[in-house]
C-alpha positions in Angstrom: -3.4 -71.6 3.6 -4.2 -68.0 2.5 -3.3 -64.9 4.4 -5.9 -62.1 4.2 -5.5 -58.5 5.1 -8.8 -56.9 6.2 -8.3 -53.2 6.0 -10.9 -51.2 7.9 -11.7 -47.9 9.6 -14.5 -48.1 12.3 -15.9 -44.9 10.9 -17.5 -47.1 8.1 -20.8 -48.8 8.8 -20.1 -51.2 6.0 -16.8 -52.2 7.7 -18.9 -53.0 10.8 -21.2 -55.2 8.7 -18.4 -56.9 6.8 -16.4 -57.6 10.0 -19.3 -59.6 11.3 -20.0 -61.3 7.9 -16.4 -62.3 7.3 -16.4 -65.5 9.5 -19.4 -66.8 7.6 -17.7 -66.0 4.3 -14.6 -67.9 5.3 -16.3 -70.8 6.9 -14.6 -74.1 6.2 -11.5 -72.5 4.6 -7.9 -72.6 5.9 -7.1 -68.9 6.2 -5.3 -66.4 8.4 -6.9 -62.9 8.7 -4.9 -59.9 9.7 -7.1 -57.0 10.8 -5.4 -53.7 9.9 -6.8 -50.3 10.9 -6.3 -47.6 8.3 -7.3 -43.9 8.0 -10.2 -43.8 5.5 -9.9 -40.0 5.2 -6.3 -40.3 4.0 -7.4 -42.7 1.3 -10.1 -40.3 0.1 -7.5 -37.5 0.0 -5.0 -39.6 -1.9 -7.7 -40.3 -4.6 -9.3 -36.8 -4.6 -12.6 -38.1 -3.4 -15.3 -37.3 -0.8 -16.7 -40.0 1.5 -20.3 -41.1 1.2 -21.3 -39.2 4.4 -20.0 -36.0 2.9 -22.4 -36.0 -0.1 -26.0 -34.9 0.4 -28.5 -37.6 -0.5 -25.8 -40.3 -0.5 -25.3 -39.6 3.2 -28.9 -40.4 4.1 -29.0 -43.4 1.7 -25.8 -44.9 3.3 -27.2 -44.7 6.8 -30.6 -46.2 5.8 -29.1 -48.9 3.7 -26.6 -49.9 6.3 -29.2 -50.0 9.0 -31.4 -52.2 6.8 -28.5 -54.5 6.1 -27.9 -54.9 9.8 -31.5 -55.7 10.3 -31.4 -58.3 7.6 -28.2 -59.8 9.1 -29.7 -59.8 12.6 -27.0 -57.5 13.9 -27.6 -54.7 16.5 -26.8 -51.3 15.0 -27.4 -47.8 16.2 -26.1 -44.6 14.6 -23.4 -42.9 16.7 -24.2 -39.5 18.3 -22.5 -37.8 15.3 -21.2 -39.1 12.0 -18.8 -38.7 10.4 -16.5 -38.2 13.4 -12.7 -37.9 13.8 -11.5 -41.5 14.0 -7.9 -40.8 14.7 -7.9 -41.2 18.5 -9.8 -44.5 18.2 -7.5 -45.8 15.4 -4.5 -44.9 17.5 -6.0 -46.5 20.6 -6.5 -49.8 18.6 -3.0 -49.7 17.2 -1.5 -49.4 20.7 -2.5 -53.1 20.8 -1.2 -54.0 17.4 1.5 -56.5 16.6 4.7 -55.7 14.7 2.9 -56.1 11.4 0.3 -53.4 12.2 -2.5 -55.9 12.8 -4.9 -56.0 15.8 -6.6 -59.1 17.0 -10.2 -59.7 16.4 -11.2 -58.9 19.9 -9.8 -55.4 19.8 -11.4 -54.7 16.4 -14.7 -56.1 17.6 -14.7 -53.8 20.7 -14.1 -50.8 18.5 -16.9 -51.7 16.0 -19.3 -52.6 18.8 -18.8 -49.4 20.7 -19.1 -47.2 17.6 -22.1 -48.9 16.1 -24.2 -50.0 19.0 -23.6 -47.5 21.9 -25.1 -44.4 20.3 -22.2 -42.4 21.8 -19.8 -39.9 20.3 -16.8 -42.0 19.3 -14.5 -39.0 19.4 -15.4 -38.1 23.0 -13.0 -38.5 25.9 -15.5 -40.6 27.7 -15.8 -43.0 24.8 -12.1 -43.3 24.4 -11.4 -43.9 28.1 -13.9 -46.7 28.2 -12.5 -48.3 25.1 -8.9 -48.1 26.4 -10.0 -49.7 29.7 -11.5 -52.7 27.8 -8.4 -53.3 25.6 -5.8 -52.4 28.2 -4.7 -56.0 28.6 -3.9 -56.2 24.9 -1.6 -53.3 24.8 1.9 -54.1 23.6 3.4 -50.6 23.0 4.0 -49.5 26.6 6.8 -47.4 28.1 7.6 -43.8 27.3 4.3 -42.2 26.3 5.9 -40.0 23.6 7.7 -42.9 22.0 4.5 -45.0 22.2 2.5 -42.3 20.5 5.1 -41.8 17.8 5.1 -45.6 17.1 1.4 -45.7 16.9 1.2 -42.8 14.5 3.8 -44.4 12.3 2.0 -47.7 12.4 -1.2 -46.1 11.2 0.6 -44.3 8.4 2.3 -47.5 7.3 -0.9 -49.4 7.3 -2.6 -46.8 5.2 0.2 -46.4 2.8 0.5 -50.2 2.4 -3.2 -50.4 1.7 -2.9 -47.7 -1.0 0.1 -49.4 -2.5 -2.0 -52.6 -2.7 -4.7 -50.8 -4.7 -7.1 -50.3 -1.8 -9.3 -47.2 -2.3 -12.0 -47.7 0.4 -13.1 -49.6 3.4 -13.7 -52.4 4.2 -11.3 -54.1 1.8 -9.8 -57.6 1.9 -6.5 -58.1 0.0 -5.3 -61.7 -0.7 -2.5 -62.7 -3.1 -2.6 -59.3 -4.7 -6.4 -59.4 -5.3 -8.5 -56.6 -3.9 -12.1 -57.3 -2.7 -13.9 -54.1 -1.7 -17.0 -53.7 0.4 -19.6 -55.8 2.1 -20.9 -57.0 -1.2 -17.3 -57.9 -2.3 -17.2 -60.8 0.3 -19.1 -63.1 -2.0 -16.5 -62.6 -4.7 -13.8 -63.2 -2.1 -15.3 -66.5 -1.3 -15.5 -67.3 -5.0 -11.8 -66.6 -5.4 -10.8 -68.7 -2.4 -13.0 -71.6 -3.6 -11.7 -71.5 -7.2 -9.2 -68.9 -8.3 -9.1 -70.1 -12.0 -11.4 -67.3 -13.3 -9.4 -64.7 -11.5 -5.9 -66.0 -12.5 -6.7 -66.4 -16.2 -4.3 -63.9 -17.8 -6.8 -63.5 -20.8 -9.9 -63.6 -18.6 -12.5 -61.1 -17.7 -10.9 -60.1 -14.4 -7.7 -59.1 -16.1 -9.4 -57.5 -19.1 -11.6 -55.3 -16.9 -8.5 -53.3 -15.9 -7.8 -52.3 -19.5 -11.1 -50.9 -20.7 -10.3 -47.5 -22.4 -11.4 -44.3 -20.7 -14.0 -42.7 -23.1 -14.3 -39.3 -21.4 -13.0 -37.5 -18.3 -14.9 -34.8 -16.4 -13.0 -31.7 -15.7 
């Protein structure tokens, strides 16, 4: 049995799509999936990058392509009232229901994704967050002193994000299994290939390993 870490931030439309595609990808396999919220913005900062929604042209393409993919997959999808938005309150709300390993159950993740990508609301609004909290309230595990709970949740998000970066994760969604990193919606097919037959990936002299050692020809200043 394999244990998979699914790193995600609900700010990403591709994370929404991959979340719904993942069960089909893993169909018939013996796996455990840990759904781990992370702060995508912190990953971008760590790597000195901008997000797709921060780049003119790429922003519009990202939305159009994601909406088309959702149509192709038969998933409901509506752009939120504003994007990008500040995901911190939503991430912390999810992690209030996390286990000791920083993972939330699929129900909590699904509620976050569904409300962001089908409600057409502002995910950073107080009304949105109150409604989300009401839905997942029965799953909360970090109760008690509000200040302590808040500190624990903040620390959990930081640990999840740092663990993802340490594992080589640079974007969301990403699945990590046995040290292998599979990024994006289109990376799920490769994930299935690894789980079905890891020989190509494990070959120390193979293409997977060699790809990490291609010399850099030029660097832009």
